[in-house]
VONURO-58275 format. One record per residue (C-alpha): residue in one letter; y, z, x. Coordinates in steps of 0.02 Angstrom, whole numbers, padded with zeros to 5 digits, always signed. Layout:
REM VONURO-58275
aYZX;...
REM end
This chain:
REM VONURO-58275
m+05308+04161+03167;k+05482+04166+03222;k+05602+04076+03097;i+05680+03929+03159;d+05808+03814+03086;l+05887+03669+03183;t+05986+03603+03042;t+06166+03648+03128;n+06123+03657+03309;h+05989+03522+03340;d+05934+03601+03500;v+05752+03552+03495;i+05727+03554+03688;g+05827+03729+03700;i+05718+03819+03557;y+05547+03735+03626;h+05594+03822+03800;t+05595+03986+03714;l+05431+03989+03639;d+05263+04008+03727;f+05147+03857+03689;s+05026+03893+03829;d+04879+03929+03715;v+04910+03755+03634;r+04926+03670+03791;t+04759+03752+03850;k+04670+03706+03695;y+04725+03531+03657;h+04720+03378+03774;d+04707+03247+03642;k+04819+03096+03661;g+04942+03142+03513;t+04956+03330+03582;v+04994+03263+03761;y+05123+03142+03706;a+05213+03284+03605;f+05217+03398+03767;n+05280+03247+03874;v+05424+03224+03749;l+05468+03401+03742;d+05459+03413+03936;e+05561+03264+03940;v+05439+03172+04055;i+05477+03014+03933;v+05654+02981+03850;t+05650+02997+03653;g+05782+03024+03526;y+05814+03174+03412;f+05699+03124+03272;i+05546+03098+03395;k+05586+03266+03485;l+05588+03348+03302;a+05413+03264+03263;a+05345+03316+03434;f+05406+03506+03403;r+05339+03501+03233;h+05163+03443+03281;l+05153+03583+03417;r+05225+03713+03301;d+05099+03664+03162;l+04954+03681+03289;q+05011+03861+03312;r+05012+03907+03128;q+04846+03839+03096;g+04746+03978+02999;d+04910+04046+02918;k+04874+04083+02718;d+05034+03968+02669;f+04976+03826+02786;p+04817+03754+02724;y+04797+03612+02862;k+04704+03587+03016;y+04715+03459+03157;s+04546+03374+03194;v+04537+03303+03365;k+04385+03209+03315;q+04464+03118+03175;a+04612+03082+03295;s+04493+03014+03422;n+04405+02908+03292;i+04556+02811+03245;l+04591+02776+03429;k+04421+02718+03458;f+04422+02603+03317;a+04586+02533+03388;k+04497+02487+03556;i+04405+02355+03458;a+04525+02293+03346;p+04585+02131+03407;n+04768+02076+03424;v+04771+01910+03323;d+04892+01831+03441;t+04766+01856+03594;g+04607+01880+03510;e+04578+02038+03606;p+04616+02219+03577;t+04783+02268+03643;k+04788+02443+03730;l+04907+02553+03630;m+05037+02650+03721;d+05066+02838+03701;w+05191+02822+03565;q+05076+02715+03464;e+04937+02831+03488;f+05046+02974+03429;i+05073+02876+03270;m+04884+02851+03241;t+04835+03037+03283;q+04976+03110+03167;l+04921+02998+03015;i+04734+03019+03040;g+04714+03178+03141;w+04798+03308+03028;r+04681+03351+02875;t+04690+03463+02730;l+04555+03607+02737;d+04439+03507+02621;g+04438+03350+02737;g+04571+03240+02655;k+04734+03171+02747;r+04862+03294+02761;f+05008+03165+02758;s+05007+03088+02591;r+05185+03015+02625;a+05223+02941+02788;i+05384+02850+02864;v+05352+02746+03012;s+05520+02668+03078;v+05555+02584+03244;s+05656+02433+03302;r+05618+02257+03277;g+05482+02183+03383;q+05394+02344+03437;g+05228+02295+03363;k+05220+02374+03192;t+05128+02240+03109;y+04977+02277+03235;l+04977+02457+03206;m+04976+02447+03015;a+04840+02308+03025;i+04733+02425+03133;l+04764+02581+03004;q+04719+02478+02853;g+04565+02396+02940;y+04512+02576+02989;s+04547+02659+02819;y+04459+02505+02739;l+04302+02499+02842;i+04281+02662+02898;e+04351+02789+02762;t+04268+02699+02619;m+04087+02710+02690;g+03985+02799+02552;l+04129+02771+02414;e+04150+02641+02287;n+04294+02577+02171;q+04439+02620+02311;d+04593+02519+02297;f+04695+02480+02448;l+04878+02407+02453;v+04976+02288+02569;a+05150+02263+02527;s+05321+02192+02573;i+05488+02156+02493;n+05432+01969+02442;f+05272+01865+02442;k+05310+01787+02610;q+05338+01960+02692;t+05181+02026+02614;n+05072+01880+02654;k+05132+01885+02839;l+05058+02078+02852;f+04913+02047+02751;g+04868+01882+02843;y+04868+01991+03007;i+04752+02112+02924;k+04634+01975+02866;s+04621+01892+03036;m+04577+02063+03121;l+04445+02096+03005;r+04364+01915+03025;k+04355+01965+03214;i+04293+02134+03184;i+04156+02090+03074;e+04087+01961+03205;t+04015+02101+03305;e+03896+02244+03271;p+03886+02364+03179;f+04022+02294+03073;k+03928+02119+03056;s+03784+02222+02963;y+03892+02330+02864;a+04002+02180+02798;k+03834+02091+02743;e+03769+02249+02666;v+03931+02278+02557;d+03937+02088+02537;l+04122+02083+02602;s+04233+01931+02551;i+04397+01890+02632;q+04491+01793+02498;t+04676+01736+02482;d+04746+01879+02403;q+04624+02014+02424;i+04474+02080+02530;i+04333+02135+02426;m+04168+02232+02464;k+04075+02152+02303;n+03935+02279+02311;t+04046+02433+02298;n+04210+02365+02225;n+04314+02436+02372;v+04474+02312+02354;m+04619+02270+02474;r+04754+02189+02378;a+04920+02103+02435;i+05052+02133+02303;s+05239+02100+02332;h+05369+02226+02278;e+05454+02069+02206;s+05301+02059+02073;g+05288+02246+02072;q+05115+02241+01988;y+05063+02405+02042;d+05008+02481+01867;s+04837+02541+01834;f+04800+02548+02025;h+04747+02708+02119;f+04783+02663+02307;t+04689+02760+02432;t+04794+02685+02572;a+04958+02594+02526;v+05071+02512+02663;v+05239+02444+02611;d+05330+02352+02751;e+05519+02326+02759;i+05547+02447+02618;g+05721+02487+02692;e+05786+02338+02597;i+05720+02404+02424;t+05863+02485+02326;s+05771+02573+02178;r+05626+02694+02162;d+05565+02618+02003;k+05417+02508+02072;i+05387+02633+02220;s+05360+02770+02093;k+05218+02675+02015;i+05125+02671+02183;i+05147+02857+02198;s+05097+02908+02029;g+04938+02809+02037;q+04894+02901+02197;v+04906+03077+02117;k+04714+03101+02094;v+04659+03018+02245;k+04587+03136+02369;n+04614+03050+02531;r+04776+02965+02482;q+04918+02899+02607;f+05072+02798+02561;i+05154+02723+02721;q+05331+02667+02730;i+05376+02554+02869;s+05541+02486+02905;t+05687+02462+03023;s+05868+02519+02960;y+05964+02418+02856;p+06160+02394+02828;n+06150+02501+02655;p+06114+02689+02697;t+06116+02724+02495;v+05927+02658+02490;p+05785+02776+02450;f+05702+02731+02621;h+05862+02818+02702;e+05845+02969+02588;d+05672+02994+02627;q+05721+02993+02805;k+05855+03128+02784;m+05724+03234+02681;v+05600+03224+02811;q+05718+03265+02948;q+05776+03422+02848;a+05594+03465+02833;m+05564+03458+03018;e+05724+03550+03060;q+05684+03690+02945;d+05532+03747+03034;w+05510+03906+02927;n+05506+03801+02765;r+05336+03735+02693;d+05406+03630+02554;a+05372+03456+02637;d+05209+03494+02736;s+05135+03328+02663;y+05262+03218+02712;l+05275+03138+02896;g+05421+03060+02981;l+05406+02969+03148;i+05572+02876+03178;w+05613+02795+03342;a+05807+02784+03341;q+05962+02788+03451;d+06054+02959+03425;s+06221+02873+03418;l+06324+02720+03398;d+06393+02744+03570;e+06238+02690+03644;t+06260+02518+03593;f+06330+02495+03768;k+06210+02608+03864;p+06054+02503+03895;e+05963+02645+03996;t+05951+02731+03825;w+05873+02584+03724;v+05708+02654+03744;k+05737+02779+03608;s+05723+02651+03479;n+05627+02521+03586;p+05484+02619+03665;l+05405+02448+03725;l+05537+02467+03867;t+05417+02584+03941;l+05283+02461+03961;e+05324+02385+04137;s+05257+02217+04100;e+05375+02193+03951;r+05524+02280+04014;e+05627+02156+04102;v+05609+02025+03973;l+05632+02140+03825;l+05789+02216+03907;q+05863+02041+03942;g+05830+02006+03774;l+05908+02156+03702;t+06066+02128+03802;d+06085+01951+03754;k+06066+01992+03573;r+06199+02127+03590;d+06313+02011+03680;s+06300+01871+03561;d+06329+01971+03412;l+06485+02058+03490;l+06549+01890+03513;a+06508+01838+03338;g+06584+01989+03264;t+06395+02046+03190;i+06367+02189+03313;s+06305+02293+03157;d+06149+02173+03147;f+06105+02231+03327;q+06130+02414+03298;n+06038+02398+03133;k+05893+02300+03186;n+05890+02329+03367;l+05932+02502+03388;n+05865+02555+03217;m+06036+02639+03163;w+06099+02656+02997;l+06271+02609+02966;q+06382+02528+02837;e+06387+02340+02887;s+06521+02289+02769;t+06702+02263+02845;n+06783+02336+02695;s+06674+02495+02686;f+06772+02642+02655;l+06684+02768+02763;k+06536+02763+02886;l+06385+02850+02861;s+06403+02956+03021;d+06578+03017+02968;v+06514+03065+02791;s+06366+03151+02862;m+06457+03249+02992;a+06564+03332+02862;i+06436+03433+02791;v+06448+03614+02788;d+06337+03760+02710;r+06472+03831+02596;l+06655+03895+02591;d+06709+04047+02502;i+06828+03974+02369;y+06857+04127+02270;q+07050+04148+02239;r+07094+03984+02340;q+07224+03882+02301;v+07151+03715+02237;y+07219+03537+02195;i+07109+03463+02053;g+07060+03264+02025;y+06995+03213+01864;d+06906+03036+01832;y+06870+03012+01663;s+06729+02895+01576;m+06649+02885+01414;f+06494+02756+01426;s+06415+02704+01588;d+06518+02784+01727;n+06508+02957+01773;t+06655+03088+01732;a+06706+03173+01886;v+06802+03325+01923;a+06849+03346+02114;f+06920+03511+02205;v+07019+03497+02360;y+07049+03673+02450;p+07171+03664+02585;y+07157+03802+02710;l+07190+03845+02895;d+07041+03872+03005;s+07022+04011+03138;k+07108+03917+03264;g+07257+03874+03141;h+07201+03688+03112;k+07243+03617+02943;r+07090+03579+02845;w+07031+03516+02683;h+06869+03568+02587;v+06809+03438+02434;e+06687+03483+02306;q+06647+03384+02146;h+06569+03415+01976;s+06511+03269+01878;f+06454+03246+01692;i+06332+03116+01669;p+06326+03008+01510;w+06179+02913+01472;e+06209+02811+01315;k+06226+02633+01409;a+06064+02664+01505;g+05971+02724+01345;s+05902+02883+01418;i+05932+03010+01563;e+05782+02940+01647;a+05829+02765+01636;k+06008+02814+01699;e+05934+02899+01853;k+05841+02742+01894;q+06005+02628+01871;d+06102+02747+01986;g+05962+02799+02108;i+06019+02982+02089;n+05895+03118+02023;y+06029+03196+01905;r+05917+03327+01834;e+05875+03403+01994;l+06054+03400+02050;e+06106+03473+01886;k+05986+03626+01937;l+06093+03636+02108;g+06258+03649+02014;y+06324+03482+02062;c+06340+03399+01876;t+06309+03423+01698;i+06208+03298+01585;t+06302+03273+01431;s+06263+03380+01280;h+06312+03233+01162;p+06172+03177+01055;q+06209+03002+01086;g+06229+03016+01270;l+06425+02999+01281;i+06540+03116+01370;n+06575+03273+01276;d+06762+03309+01300;d+06737+03487+01233;q+06602+03519+01362;v+06700+03458+01505;y+06862+03558+01454;q+06756+03723+01434;w+06668+03697+01605;l+06824+03678+01697;l+06914+03818+01620;n+06760+03930+01654;y+06745+03869+01840;v+06935+03900+01867;e+06913+04067+01786;d+06757+04128+01870;n+06815+04090+02045;a+06998+04153+02008;l+07069+03982+02060;d+07254+03954+02094;v+07278+03787+02018;v+07423+03710+02101;f+07399+03518+02039;f+07299+03421+01918;g+07296+03249+01937;y+07211+03122+01830;d+07196+02934+01790;a+07348+02882+01682;w+07221+02794+01562;g+07116+02953+01543;a+07237+03044+01437;t+07079+03115+01335;p+07076+03267+01214;a+07029+03375+01361;i+07182+03332+01444;k+07286+03372+01290;q+07198+03540+01283;l+07242+03580+01458;e+07422+03527+01425;i+07432+03649+01278;n+07339+03796+01351;t+07361+03810+01531;s+07513+03811+01651;w+07440+03700+01764;n+07542+03560+01843;l+07468+03409+01762;m+07516+03236+01821;a+07456+03060+01758;i+07427+02941+01908;r+07435+02753+01885;q+07279+02674+01970;r+07368+02543+02062;t+07377+02508+02264;s+07565+02563+02268;e+07521+02735+02203;l+07360+02777+02281;k+07372+02702+02458;d+07445+02856+02540;p+07305+02980+02467;t+07175+02840+02501;k+07213+02827+02686;f+07237+03012+02695;l+07046+03040+02631;q+06982+02904+02746;s+07079+02975+02903;a+07025+03164+02855;f+06840+03099+02869;v+06854+03010+03034;e+06952+03143+03118;g+06843+03282+03045;s+06974+03382+02971;i+06878+03377+02793;s+06712+03460+02754;r+06590+03443+02598;l+06438+03515+02541;d+06275+03428+02552;d+06308+03341+02374;k+06216+03182+02342;i+06322+03132+02209;m+06480+03145+02325;e+06386+03058+02463;k+06323+02928+02353;a+06510+02888+02295;l+06586+02902+02468;l+06454+02765+02530;n+06467+02651+02391;a+06674+02651+02406;q+06750+02490+02473;i+06932+02450+02517;v+07032+02341+02410;e+07195+02278+02494;d+07338+02189+02426;k+07523+02162+02483;i+07585+02324+02421;g+07442+02436+02476;i+07259+02491+02470;q+07138+02576+02354;v+06949+02609+02331;d+06834+02505+02225;k+06635+02475+02203;a+06546+02308+02246;k+06445+02315+02081;a+06461+02401+01919;t+06305+02509+01937;l+06378+02591+02110;k+06463+02753+02071;i+06628+02796+02149;d+06697+02901+02012;v+06706+03064+02127;v+06802+02970+02263;d+06946+02915+02128;a+06953+03093+02077;i+06955+03163+02252;i+07113+03036+02285;d+07198+03091+02129;a+07194+03269+02197;l+07238+03217+02363;y+07399+03140+02280;q+07464+03314+02308;g+07348+03399+02405;m+07373+03294+02561;i+07559+03370+02577;h+07497+03560+02550;f+07566+03609+02722;e+07727+03512+02710;e+07897+03609+02680;y+07920+03490+02527;s+07759+03516+02445;d+07756+03583+02269;v+07649+03740+02340;n+07803+03794+02430;d+07923+03767+02282;p+07961+03938+02215;e+07998+03886+02043;k+07833+03793+02038;k+07748+03939+02107;i+07816+04055+01972;g+07768+03909+01834;r+07574+03928+01888;m+07577+04126+01872;t+07504+04233+01731;s+07628+04339+01647;a+07553+04493+01734;e+07590+04402+01897;v+07763+04353+01860;e+07816+04535+01805;a+07740+04602+01974;w+07816+04461+02082;f+07992+04501+01985;n+07976+04689+02022;d+07935+04657+02204;p+08084+04704+02305;e+08037+04562+02435;s+08056+04435+02302;g+08250+04459+02311;l+08282+04451+02134;l+08316+04635+02094;g+08421+04650+02251;d+08474+04812+02304;i+08551+04953+02190;d+08689+04974+02316;d+08737+04792+02286;f+08804+04840+02108;
REM end
């Protein structure tokens, strides 16, 4: 199959029209596939994420039978879940609610795609849509189906319903209980319920004769140990800041054949949470059509494509698909418009953008950068070999990371001034107790990122920062890439043995920078403006990204600097970048150190000085006729 990569151009529709899907269109007429074609034929309006999901579905239908693709699409299984939905009552009306096309797409994707041995393909799934779109009803149908239908002939199956706290958990669980009570009033479920001795209790639903149990357990309590959930549904997971308890659910499912873990939520103000990281991972998986690394992950996300659409009600159907329902459209649109306008007046428009448009953003008014600005700066790579570089150094010993930042100024093909930033962090774990605990505390997979070259976990036996390790790594990095170090800025409080060794053994221009607003205001503002204006680039480095999004602006009468909201949030990388920009921001100015001939000579090796001295263009030798 043709290798397709949408990570840079995002032109799903353009690529779709270059491919031949006529065989798929002829063979498949189920609800899920019809919806996918309608999305890509632009019969209905959707955002980028759903276009990706539709495209992935059609491409996967094409690659069935490939040896590196051990999955199949069962039209029968897809049909079965929709048949069940037709008899599952909406507890508000007491009668089943006809599913809309996008809701049918969710169901068919979750249930229709199977492994070759018959289990569900998608062991992990994300379903995200704006508030008030009927997520609870859909998940109740899904859990009801899984519990009543998929357990037939099986015993000792565990099921989970969870949310952030007891109240939220009970809301979803109560909906499921009410739905099941209605369903088992009619045949054949009435007889089946009697056969398995189904009992609907306060905090669980149990088939006493088979010991199949659906449990309501809040994330707050986190009592997920020892359970092996067949289907686990966690609502409002976007508010959860740590993977610690969620990992218990996932690890318990490892040996369950037909497992499925479904995460449901709208967007939240904090984009550094695991739910958003999972969204980005699934997005990348869908964009890299050729890559099979995340074939068991599903992402179905109805969201706006841009914050600009806050003022374009005609686009709100992207995040509010209920707007396509004629009977709901007028009331829902008016309600959304009123909410937007009232939030605008109250200065809380971010709440509308989060919950009603399903957009991620930084809500805090003192946030240093927006998620969109940080994301837009990502590039695949920049050739740094033999480039001039400004280095910033933020030292720590215990819980904070030690960060080294590299700022590379350059002119692009159009002659525009640009800055490329990279970083390398050294990770202590003494305070946390272990690197595993440190990862959980920071919400960063350091061991994986070490493999990618973004960090080094300290070699110190007690988990402290190893100065010799930092010093040697830095020298090797500069030497291996033949970098011309123009400037090295460091925290005035960080005069460590590593700094002393650099002073003795290098000719670098080292400067201690006092970490106060009067000193930092200009490089801090420069860094912020560079991201907003798009004159800065970075790699897809999770350590840097987290630091940029954690940083908040602190202001006094003298100036500004960055800080963090709480101790466990890491901004070391940002501090290091700002130290590097102390001089790096004026690289192209005439008064910059880089343009000072004396400073230039000071950075040269003895061989470079000799070559420069003997070069007639240097002007030092002059012309022999002058004597």
